[in-house]
N, C-alpha and C positions, 0 to 999 in steps of 0.2 A: 427281536431285538437290530434286525438291518431297519427298521422303521422307522428305530429310534438314530440310528447314527446317519441316517438319507434326512434325516429333521434336521439334524446336529450340523449337516453338512452343509446343507441349505442357506440354514441361517446363519452361517459362518460364512458363508458369500456373500446373501444380502448387506449384510454386516459391513464387508469391504464394501461393497460396490457403492453403501450409503455414505461410508468413510472418504471415498475416492469424488464423490460427488460433491461434498462438501468441502473437501480440500478443493477443490477445482472451482467452488466457487469464493471462497475466503481471495483464490490468490486473483482473481477479474476482479475482486473488489478492493482489493490492497491496490491495482496495478490503476484501477478510476479514482481513487485518491491519493498517489500517486500521480497522475496527471493533471488530478483538479489543485492540488498543492502548487505542483509546479508553476502554472496558472497563476494561481495566488500572487505566488514570490514575485514572478514576471512584471505584476502588471503594477507592486508595490517597489518596482524600483524606483527612482530618482534619479532622472540625468544630473550629474556632477558640474557645480558652478564653471563657468570661462572665463565671465565679466564680471568688473566690479570688484571691489574688495570684501565683498560679505563671502563666507562657504568656500573659499580658494585656497586657504590656509588651517591648518589644525595644530594647534597645540598643545601637547602633551607633554605631563610630570611627572616623572618617576620617583 
């Protein structure tokens, strides 16, 4: 009976360690994706028009 209890405890600890490792990898992956998305968005921004007649006014109708 003690062997079965020891195996259960060991299995539980192994599963917990495996889950902790998965969460850590997931967090690192999400941080990497956030940084990549931020860089992509920053690279897509265009400067606003300051000279000329085009692109300086926005006409909106509600």
